A tleap script that builds the chain and sets N, CA, C and O, in Angstrom:
source leaprc.protein.ff14SB
mol = sequence {
  NMET GLU ILE SER ALA LEU SER ASN VAL ALA
  GLY LEU SER GLN ALA PHE PRO THR GLN PRO
  ALA ALA GLY ALA GLY ALA ALA PRO GLN ASN
  PRO THR VAL GLY PHE GLY LYS LEU MET GLU
  ASP MET ILE GLY LYS VAL SER ASP LEU GLN
  ASN ASN ALA ASP LYS SER ILE GLN GLY LEU
  VAL THR GLY GLU GLY LYS GLY LEU HIE GLU
  VAL MET LEU ALA VAL GLU LYS ALA SER VAL
  SER PHE GLN MET MET THR GLN VAL ARG ASN
  LYS ALA VAL GLU ALA TYR GLN GLU ILE MET
  ARG MET PRO CVAL
}
set mol.1.N position { 74.506 29.094 6.316 }
set mol.1.CA position { 74.868 28.341 5.195 }
set mol.1.C position { 75.864 27.421 5.429 }
set mol.1.O position { 76.911 27.720 6.004 }
set mol.2.N position { 75.567 26.161 4.959 }
set mol.2.CA position { 76.420 24.994 5.268 }
set mol.2.C position { 77.208 24.658 4.011 }
set mol.2.O position { 76.689 24.531 2.902 }
set mol.3.N position { 78.517 24.522 4.277 }
set mol.3.CA position { 79.472 23.970 3.198 }
set mol.3.C position { 79.884 22.509 3.353 }
set mol.3.O position { 80.599 22.185 4.302 }
set mol.4.N position { 79.497 21.691 2.536 }
set mol.4.CA position { 79.779 20.253 2.585 }
set mol.4.C position { 81.076 19.910 1.875 }
set mol.4.O position { 81.465 20.601 0.933 }
set mol.5.N position { 81.727 18.891 2.297 }
set mol.5.CA position { 82.993 18.394 1.726 }
set mol.5.C position { 82.713 17.770 0.374 }
set mol.5.O position { 81.668 17.161 0.145 }
set mol.6.N position { 83.737 17.949 -0.565 }
set mol.6.CA position { 83.688 17.246 -1.782 }
set mol.6.C position { 83.771 15.770 -1.632 }
set mol.6.O position { 84.644 15.243 -0.943 }
set mol.7.N position { 82.865 15.107 -2.276 }
set mol.7.CA position { 82.864 13.656 -2.168 }
set mol.7.C position { 82.640 13.054 -3.578 }
set mol.7.O position { 82.194 13.890 -4.364 }
set mol.8.N position { 82.791 12.084 -3.989 }
set mol.8.CA position { 82.622 11.482 -5.309 }
set mol.8.C position { 82.946 12.389 -6.516 }
set mol.8.O position { 82.234 12.482 -7.516 }
set mol.9.N position { 84.047 13.013 -6.316 }
set mol.9.CA position { 84.643 13.788 -7.552 }
set mol.9.C position { 85.486 12.779 -8.368 }
set mol.9.O position { 86.432 12.169 -7.871 }
set mol.10.N position { 85.135 12.657 -9.492 }
set mol.10.CA position { 85.751 11.650 -10.502 }
set mol.10.C position { 87.254 11.823 -10.483 }
set mol.10.O position { 87.727 12.919 -10.785 }
set mol.11.N position { 88.020 10.830 -10.154 }
set mol.11.CA position { 89.484 10.827 -10.144 }
set mol.11.C position { 90.103 11.202 -8.752 }
set mol.11.O position { 91.246 10.852 -8.457 }
set mol.12.N position { 89.309 11.925 -7.915 }
set mol.12.CA position { 90.070 12.233 -6.688 }
set mol.12.C position { 90.284 11.032 -5.836 }
set mol.12.O position { 91.357 10.903 -5.247 }
set mol.13.N position { 89.361 10.165 -5.730 }
set mol.13.CA position { 89.614 8.986 -4.830 }
set mol.13.C position { 90.628 8.156 -5.481 }
set mol.13.O position { 91.318 7.441 -4.754 }
set mol.14.N position { 90.821 8.146 -6.763 }
set mol.14.CA position { 91.979 7.305 -7.386 }
set mol.14.C position { 93.383 7.995 -7.169 }
set mol.14.O position { 94.380 7.318 -6.914 }
set mol.15.N position { 93.421 9.392 -7.284 }
set mol.15.CA position { 94.518 10.145 -7.094 }
set mol.15.C position { 95.075 10.100 -5.635 }
set mol.15.O position { 96.270 9.952 -5.382 }
set mol.16.N position { 94.093 10.242 -4.706 }
set mol.16.CA position { 94.453 10.304 -3.296 }
set mol.16.C position { 93.701 9.053 -2.488 }
set mol.16.O position { 92.736 9.262 -1.753 }
set mol.17.N position { 94.176 7.932 -2.680 }
set mol.17.CA position { 93.402 6.879 -1.940 }
set mol.17.C position { 93.598 7.035 -0.465 }
set mol.17.O position { 94.603 7.552 0.023 }
set mol.18.N position { 92.521 6.532 0.266 }
set mol.18.CA position { 92.732 6.655 1.683 }
set mol.18.C position { 93.567 5.561 2.212 }
set mol.18.O position { 93.509 4.408 1.787 }
set mol.19.N position { 94.398 5.993 3.218 }
set mol.19.CA position { 95.295 4.971 3.866 }
set mol.19.C position { 94.583 4.004 4.812 }
set mol.19.O position { 93.798 4.428 5.659 }
set mol.20.N position { 94.843 2.761 4.674 }
set mol.20.CA position { 94.330 1.995 5.708 }
set mol.20.C position { 94.779 2.174 7.118 }
set mol.20.O position { 95.873 2.682 7.367 }
set mol.21.N position { 93.975 1.778 8.027 }
set mol.21.CA position { 94.411 2.017 9.494 }
set mol.21.C position { 95.533 1.143 9.855 }
set mol.21.O position { 95.705 0.046 9.323 }
set mol.22.N position { 96.391 1.694 10.872 }
set mol.22.CA position { 97.505 0.981 11.148 }
set mol.22.C position { 97.123 -0.324 11.783 }
set mol.22.O position { 96.231 -0.450 12.623 }
set mol.23.N position { 97.917 -1.329 11.281 }
set mol.23.CA position { 97.588 -2.734 11.834 }
set mol.23.C position { 96.744 -3.476 10.795 }
set mol.23.O position { 96.424 -4.634 11.061 }
set mol.24.N position { 96.365 -2.951 9.681 }
set mol.24.CA position { 95.411 -3.466 8.833 }
set mol.24.C position { 96.171 -4.545 7.977 }
set mol.24.O position { 95.533 -5.431 7.408 }
set mol.25.N position { 97.553 -4.461 7.891 }
set mol.25.CA position { 98.249 -5.602 7.285 }
set mol.25.C position { 98.490 -5.261 5.717 }
set mol.25.O position { 99.150 -6.023 5.011 }
set mol.26.N position { 97.939 -4.120 5.243 }
set mol.26.CA position { 98.081 -3.755 3.932 }
set mol.26.C position { 99.441 -3.037 3.704 }
set mol.26.O position { 99.821 -2.144 4.462 }
set mol.27.N position { 100.164 -3.463 2.625 }
set mol.27.CA position { 101.471 -2.805 2.264 }
set mol.27.C position { 101.064 -1.401 1.723 }
set mol.27.O position { 100.009 -1.216 1.116 }
set mol.28.N position { 101.987 -0.414 1.990 }
set mol.28.CA position { 101.715 0.910 1.377 }
set mol.28.C position { 101.909 0.859 -0.097 }
set mol.28.O position { 102.697 0.094 -0.653 }
set mol.29.N position { 101.056 1.820 -0.760 }
set mol.29.CA position { 100.956 1.742 -2.171 }
set mol.29.C position { 102.121 2.644 -2.761 }
set mol.29.O position { 102.600 3.516 -2.036 }
set mol.30.N position { 102.530 2.488 -3.881 }
set mol.30.CA position { 103.517 3.512 -4.564 }
set mol.30.C position { 102.836 4.602 -5.148 }
set mol.30.O position { 102.186 4.390 -6.172 }
set mol.31.N position { 102.883 5.807 -4.630 }
set mol.31.CA position { 102.199 6.929 -5.155 }
set mol.31.C position { 102.228 7.279 -6.726 }
set mol.31.O position { 101.329 7.831 -7.361 }
set mol.32.N position { 103.463 6.831 -7.200 }
set mol.32.CA position { 103.680 7.045 -8.665 }
set mol.32.C position { 102.866 6.075 -9.489 }
set mol.32.O position { 102.517 6.354 -10.636 }
set mol.33.N position { 102.577 4.971 -8.918 }
set mol.33.CA position { 101.780 4.012 -9.746 }
set mol.33.C position { 100.252 4.577 -9.687 }
set mol.33.O position { 99.533 4.456 -10.679 }
set mol.34.N position { 99.873 5.075 -8.729 }
set mol.34.CA position { 98.606 5.713 -8.464 }
set mol.34.C position { 98.369 6.846 -9.488 }
set mol.34.O position { 97.325 6.897 -10.139 }
set mol.35.N position { 99.346 7.738 -9.612 }
set mol.35.CA position { 99.370 8.959 -10.335 }
set mol.35.C position { 99.399 8.377 -11.977 }
set mol.35.O position { 98.607 8.741 -12.846 }
set mol.36.N position { 100.288 7.586 -12.125 }
set mol.36.CA position { 100.365 6.902 -13.582 }
set mol.36.C position { 99.117 6.340 -13.980 }
set mol.36.O position { 98.696 6.543 -15.118 }
set mol.37.N position { 98.458 5.624 -13.123 }
set mol.37.CA position { 97.111 5.037 -13.468 }
set mol.37.C position { 96.044 6.150 -13.709 }
set mol.37.O position { 95.273 6.040 -14.662 }
set mol.38.N position { 95.979 7.302 -12.802 }
set mol.38.CA position { 95.121 8.219 -13.010 }
set mol.38.C position { 95.434 8.975 -14.308 }
set mol.38.O position { 94.465 9.423 -14.920 }
set mol.39.N position { 96.581 9.162 -14.774 }
set mol.39.CA position { 96.958 9.799 -16.085 }
set mol.39.C position { 96.458 8.826 -17.231 }
set mol.39.O position { 95.796 9.229 -18.188 }
set mol.40.N position { 96.823 7.558 -17.051 }
set mol.40.CA position { 96.301 6.663 -18.075 }
set mol.40.C position { 94.794 6.629 -18.271 }
set mol.40.O position { 94.300 6.612 -19.398 }
set mol.41.N position { 94.075 6.619 -17.163 }
set mol.41.CA position { 92.583 6.658 -17.213 }
set mol.41.C position { 92.110 7.951 -17.867 }
set mol.41.O position { 91.195 7.958 -18.691 }
set mol.42.N position { 92.783 9.075 -17.463 }
set mol.42.CA position { 92.435 10.470 -18.071 }
set mol.42.C position { 92.620 10.524 -19.558 }
set mol.42.O position { 91.775 11.063 -20.273 }
set mol.43.N position { 93.669 9.998 -20.018 }
set mol.43.CA position { 94.003 9.957 -21.366 }
set mol.43.C position { 93.182 9.144 -22.113 }
set mol.43.O position { 92.898 9.521 -23.250 }
set mol.44.N position { 92.634 7.844 -21.596 }
set mol.44.CA position { 91.682 7.125 -22.106 }
set mol.44.C position { 90.369 7.705 -22.215 }
set mol.44.O position { 89.726 7.416 -23.225 }
set mol.45.N position { 89.846 8.483 -21.347 }
set mol.45.CA position { 88.614 9.241 -21.287 }
set mol.45.C position { 88.635 10.153 -22.354 }
set mol.45.O position { 87.720 10.212 -23.176 }
set mol.46.N position { 89.725 10.935 -22.385 }
set mol.46.CA position { 89.935 12.007 -23.460 }
set mol.46.C position { 89.865 11.422 -24.741 }
set mol.46.O position { 89.181 11.984 -25.596 }
set mol.47.N position { 90.467 10.382 -25.004 }
set mol.47.CA position { 90.405 9.689 -26.347 }
set mol.47.C position { 89.011 9.229 -26.735 }
set mol.47.O position { 88.535 9.404 -27.856 }
set mol.48.N position { 88.335 8.574 -25.637 }
set mol.48.CA position { 86.948 8.217 -25.882 }
set mol.48.C position { 86.077 9.389 -26.323 }
set mol.48.O position { 85.295 9.235 -27.261 }
set mol.49.N position { 86.185 10.577 -25.672 }
set mol.49.CA position { 85.436 11.717 -25.824 }
set mol.49.C position { 85.824 12.184 -27.451 }
set mol.49.O position { 84.940 12.505 -28.244 }
set mol.50.N position { 87.068 12.171 -27.755 }
set mol.50.CA position { 87.304 12.635 -29.177 }
set mol.50.C position { 86.765 11.690 -30.125 }
set mol.50.O position { 86.240 12.131 -31.148 }
set mol.51.N position { 86.827 10.448 -29.918 }
set mol.51.CA position { 86.250 9.347 -30.775 }
set mol.51.C position { 84.768 9.613 -30.865 }
set mol.51.O position { 84.212 9.589 -31.963 }
set mol.52.N position { 84.125 9.861 -29.779 }
set mol.52.CA position { 82.661 10.099 -29.856 }
set mol.52.C position { 82.313 11.379 -30.717 }
set mol.52.O position { 81.332 11.389 -31.461 }
set mol.53.N position { 83.180 12.479 -30.577 }
set mol.53.CA position { 82.981 13.636 -31.215 }
set mol.53.C position { 83.213 13.480 -32.789 }
set mol.53.O position { 82.537 14.117 -33.596 }
set mol.54.N position { 84.225 12.579 -33.169 }
set mol.54.CA position { 84.457 12.326 -34.494 }
set mol.54.C position { 83.199 11.499 -35.138 }
set mol.54.O position { 82.735 11.776 -36.244 }
set mol.55.N position { 82.732 10.501 -34.342 }
set mol.55.CA position { 81.545 9.830 -34.820 }
set mol.55.C position { 80.307 10.710 -34.992 }
set mol.55.O position { 79.520 10.551 -35.924 }
set mol.56.N position { 80.160 11.726 -33.966 }
set mol.56.CA position { 79.023 12.523 -34.130 }
set mol.56.C position { 79.087 13.467 -35.313 }
set mol.56.O position { 78.041 13.794 -35.874 }
set mol.57.N position { 80.273 13.924 -35.725 }
set mol.57.CA position { 80.619 14.679 -36.818 }
set mol.57.C position { 80.253 13.893 -38.183 }
set mol.57.O position { 79.607 14.378 -39.111 }
set mol.58.N position { 80.715 12.765 -38.136 }
set mol.58.CA position { 80.474 11.891 -39.282 }
set mol.58.C position { 78.981 11.573 -39.533 }
set mol.58.O position { 78.472 11.568 -40.654 }
set mol.59.N position { 78.284 11.288 -38.295 }
set mol.59.CA position { 76.834 11.140 -38.351 }
set mol.59.C position { 76.042 12.399 -38.911 }
set mol.59.O position { 75.042 12.305 -39.622 }
set mol.60.N position { 76.587 13.515 -38.520 }
set mol.60.CA position { 75.929 14.768 -38.983 }
set mol.60.C position { 76.010 14.833 -40.497 }
set mol.60.O position { 75.005 15.075 -41.165 }
set mol.61.N position { 77.243 14.610 -41.062 }
set mol.61.CA position { 77.498 14.804 -42.331 }
set mol.61.C position { 76.738 13.812 -43.249 }
set mol.61.O position { 76.249 14.135 -44.331 }
set mol.62.N position { 76.687 12.487 -42.670 }
set mol.62.CA position { 75.852 11.409 -43.448 }
set mol.62.C position { 74.455 11.620 -43.246 }
set mol.62.O position { 73.673 11.022 -43.985 }
set mol.63.N position { 74.004 12.415 -42.315 }
set mol.63.CA position { 72.487 12.606 -42.145 }
set mol.63.C position { 71.895 11.466 -41.325 }
set mol.63.O position { 70.779 11.016 -41.583 }
set mol.64.N position { 72.641 11.013 -40.351 }
set mol.64.CA position { 72.004 9.993 -39.439 }
set mol.64.C position { 71.069 10.493 -38.335 }
set mol.64.O position { 70.771 9.767 -37.387 }
set mol.65.N position { 70.663 11.595 -38.453 }
set mol.65.CA position { 69.561 12.201 -37.521 }
set mol.65.C position { 70.141 12.840 -36.260 }
set mol.65.O position { 69.352 13.193 -35.383 }
set mol.66.N position { 71.502 13.025 -36.089 }
set mol.66.CA position { 72.053 13.821 -34.950 }
set mol.66.C position { 71.712 15.257 -35.217 }
set mol.66.O position { 71.733 15.699 -36.366 }
set mol.67.N position { 71.421 15.939 -34.255 }
set mol.67.CA position { 71.137 17.420 -34.363 }
set mol.67.C position { 72.544 17.958 -34.257 }
set mol.67.O position { 73.492 17.303 -33.822 }
set mol.68.N position { 72.610 19.326 -34.731 }
set mol.68.CA position { 73.820 20.113 -34.701 }
set mol.68.C position { 74.222 20.381 -33.205 }
set mol.68.O position { 75.389 20.315 -32.818 }
set mol.69.N position { 73.183 20.679 -32.418 }
set mol.69.CA position { 73.481 20.932 -31.022 }
set mol.69.C position { 74.270 19.841 -30.372 }
set mol.69.O position { 75.242 20.109 -29.666 }
set mol.70.N position { 73.857 18.571 -30.603 }
set mol.70.CA position { 74.421 17.430 -29.908 }
set mol.70.C position { 75.818 17.248 -30.541 }
set mol.70.O position { 76.720 16.906 -29.777 }
set mol.71.N position { 76.071 17.415 -31.694 }
set mol.71.CA position { 77.407 17.351 -32.271 }
set mol.71.C position { 78.327 18.435 -31.607 }
set mol.71.O position { 79.445 18.186 -31.156 }
set mol.72.N position { 77.733 19.652 -31.599 }
set mol.72.CA position { 78.587 20.673 -30.902 }
set mol.72.C position { 78.908 20.495 -29.429 }
set mol.72.O position { 79.924 20.946 -28.901 }
set mol.73.N position { 77.928 19.777 -28.786 }
set mol.73.CA position { 78.192 19.424 -27.400 }
set mol.73.C position { 79.342 18.385 -27.261 }
set mol.73.O position { 80.204 18.447 -26.385 }
set mol.74.N position { 79.268 17.504 -28.137 }
set mol.74.CA position { 80.278 16.463 -28.156 }
set mol.74.C position { 81.656 16.909 -28.406 }
set mol.74.O position { 82.630 16.488 -27.783 }
set mol.75.N position { 81.694 17.877 -29.454 }
set mol.75.CA position { 82.940 18.512 -29.795 }
set mol.75.C position { 83.594 19.353 -28.610 }
set mol.75.O position { 84.773 19.266 -28.269 }
set mol.76.N position { 82.669 20.149 -28.064 }
set mol.76.CA position { 83.079 20.931 -26.908 }
set mol.76.C position { 83.545 20.048 -25.678 }
set mol.76.O position { 84.561 20.377 -25.066 }
set mol.77.N position { 82.885 19.035 -25.344 }
set mol.77.CA position { 83.255 18.225 -24.409 }
set mol.77.C position { 84.786 17.637 -24.589 }
set mol.77.O position { 85.634 17.618 -23.698 }
set mol.78.N position { 84.938 17.195 -25.846 }
set mol.78.CA position { 86.420 16.677 -26.174 }
set mol.78.C position { 87.302 17.795 -26.061 }
set mol.78.O position { 88.382 17.621 -25.496 }
set mol.79.N position { 86.966 19.041 -26.566 }
set mol.79.CA position { 87.833 20.021 -26.529 }
set mol.79.C position { 88.351 20.387 -25.074 }
set mol.79.O position { 89.537 20.455 -24.751 }
set mol.80.N position { 87.207 20.621 -24.218 }
set mol.80.CA position { 87.471 20.989 -22.873 }
set mol.80.C position { 88.371 19.945 -22.179 }
set mol.80.O position { 89.351 20.250 -21.499 }
set mol.81.N position { 88.012 18.871 -22.377 }
set mol.81.CA position { 88.854 17.574 -21.625 }
set mol.81.C position { 90.225 17.491 -22.089 }
set mol.81.O position { 91.119 17.172 -21.305 }
set mol.82.N position { 90.491 17.798 -23.506 }
set mol.82.CA position { 91.849 17.817 -23.931 }
set mol.82.C position { 92.570 18.876 -23.414 }
set mol.82.O position { 93.738 18.682 -23.075 }
set mol.83.N position { 91.996 20.104 -23.286 }
set mol.83.CA position { 92.649 21.322 -22.745 }
set mol.83.C position { 92.906 21.121 -21.198 }
set mol.83.O position { 93.875 21.672 -20.677 }
set mol.84.N position { 92.055 20.346 -20.474 }
set mol.84.CA position { 92.388 20.152 -19.052 }
set mol.84.C position { 93.586 19.167 -18.909 }
set mol.84.O position { 94.529 19.354 -18.140 }
set mol.85.N position { 93.435 18.048 -19.774 }
set mol.85.CA position { 94.680 17.146 -19.734 }
set mol.85.C position { 95.910 17.813 -20.126 }
set mol.85.O position { 96.947 17.477 -19.553 }
set mol.86.N position { 95.941 18.707 -21.019 }
set mol.86.CA position { 97.087 19.406 -21.434 }
set mol.86.C position { 97.701 20.276 -20.192 }
set mol.86.O position { 98.897 20.252 -19.900 }
set mol.87.N position { 96.755 21.019 -19.530 }
set mol.87.CA position { 97.090 21.726 -18.339 }
set mol.87.C position { 97.595 20.904 -17.181 }
set mol.87.O position { 98.433 21.383 -16.418 }
set mol.88.N position { 97.119 19.681 -17.017 }
set mol.88.CA position { 97.553 18.891 -15.966 }
set mol.88.C position { 99.081 18.377 -16.414 }
set mol.88.O position { 99.953 18.291 -15.549 }
set mol.89.N position { 99.318 18.092 -17.592 }
set mol.89.CA position { 100.530 17.739 -18.084 }
set mol.89.C position { 101.496 18.885 -17.925 }
set mol.89.O position { 102.612 18.656 -17.459 }
set mol.90.N position { 101.148 20.084 -18.277 }
set mol.90.CA position { 102.087 21.171 -18.162 }
set mol.90.C position { 102.395 21.359 -16.694 }
set mol.90.O position { 103.571 21.518 -16.368 }
set mol.91.N position { 101.429 21.354 -15.768 }
set mol.91.CA position { 101.809 21.415 -14.373 }
set mol.91.C position { 102.714 20.399 -13.880 }
set mol.91.O position { 103.624 20.663 -13.095 }
set mol.92.N position { 102.457 19.154 -14.364 }
set mol.92.CA position { 103.484 18.147 -13.837 }
set mol.92.C position { 104.929 18.401 -14.559 }
set mol.92.O position { 105.925 18.134 -13.887 }
set mol.93.N position { 105.068 18.799 -15.617 }
set mol.93.CA position { 106.276 19.129 -16.200 }
set mol.93.C position { 106.971 20.354 -15.415 }
set mol.93.O position { 108.151 20.270 -15.077 }
set mol.94.N position { 106.292 21.348 -15.175 }
set mol.94.CA position { 106.741 22.410 -14.253 }
set mol.94.C position { 107.221 21.995 -12.967 }
set mol.94.O position { 108.263 22.462 -12.506 }
set mol.95.N position { 106.415 21.011 -12.263 }
set mol.95.CA position { 106.765 20.569 -10.972 }
set mol.95.C position { 108.160 19.814 -11.123 }
set mol.95.O position { 109.023 19.913 -10.251 }
set mol.96.N position { 108.327 19.084 -12.229 }
set mol.96.CA position { 109.505 18.309 -12.379 }
set mol.96.C position { 110.753 19.201 -12.636 }
set mol.96.O position { 111.846 18.936 -12.136 }
set mol.97.N position { 110.525 20.296 -13.459 }
set mol.97.CA position { 111.490 21.224 -13.656 }
set mol.97.C position { 111.994 21.869 -12.444 }
set mol.97.O position { 113.198 21.983 -12.215 }
set mol.98.N position { 111.031 22.309 -11.638 }
set mol.98.CA position { 111.265 22.949 -10.412 }
set mol.98.C position { 112.082 21.938 -9.414 }
set mol.98.O position { 113.012 22.365 -8.729 }
set mol.99.N position { 111.742 20.806 -9.386 }
set mol.99.CA position { 112.473 19.837 -8.603 }
set mol.99.C position { 113.998 19.611 -9.070 }
set mol.99.O position { 114.965 19.440 -8.328 }
set mol.100.N position { 113.984 19.646 -10.334 }
set mol.100.CA position { 115.450 19.471 -10.966 }
set mol.100.C position { 116.291 20.696 -10.739 }
set mol.100.O position { 117.514 20.560 -10.706 }
set mol.101.N position { 115.727 21.919 -10.574 }
set mol.101.CA position { 116.452 23.148 -10.257 }
set mol.101.C position { 116.945 23.223 -8.874 }
set mol.101.O position { 117.873 23.973 -8.570 }
set mol.102.N position { 116.336 22.449 -8.017 }
set mol.102.CA position { 116.717 22.526 -6.547 }
set mol.102.C position { 118.101 22.090 -6.301 }
set mol.102.O position { 118.522 21.069 -6.846 }
set mol.103.N position { 118.852 22.812 -5.500 }
set mol.103.CA position { 120.259 22.424 -5.228 }
set mol.103.C position { 120.211 21.179 -4.368 }
set mol.103.O position { 119.297 20.977 -3.569 }
set mol.104.N position { 121.172 20.395 -4.548 }
set mol.104.CA position { 121.364 19.113 -3.760 }
set mol.104.C position { 122.026 19.269 -2.523 }
set mol.104.O position { 122.233 18.290 -1.806 }
savepdb mol mol.pdb
quit
């Protein structure tokens, strides 16, 4: 049984960019900018999923032909993505609090 490496996982390449080879002439990037951009993108995607779920619900109520199963899928996608974003935020806050508790 062969285990292959994870590749093309959404967000991982943005969160952990590959470092250029020595002598490439590129300045090192600020990791906080990369994490901030990742969080901004994640919040934008969650917002888009919630807006799509709202539109699906409105379409179901007005009878625009969306099936109940499609609406439920859109709502669950929005719910799961929001829960994941909340957990990422909670872990970041926990890490910050742990760092602040460290003696200097």
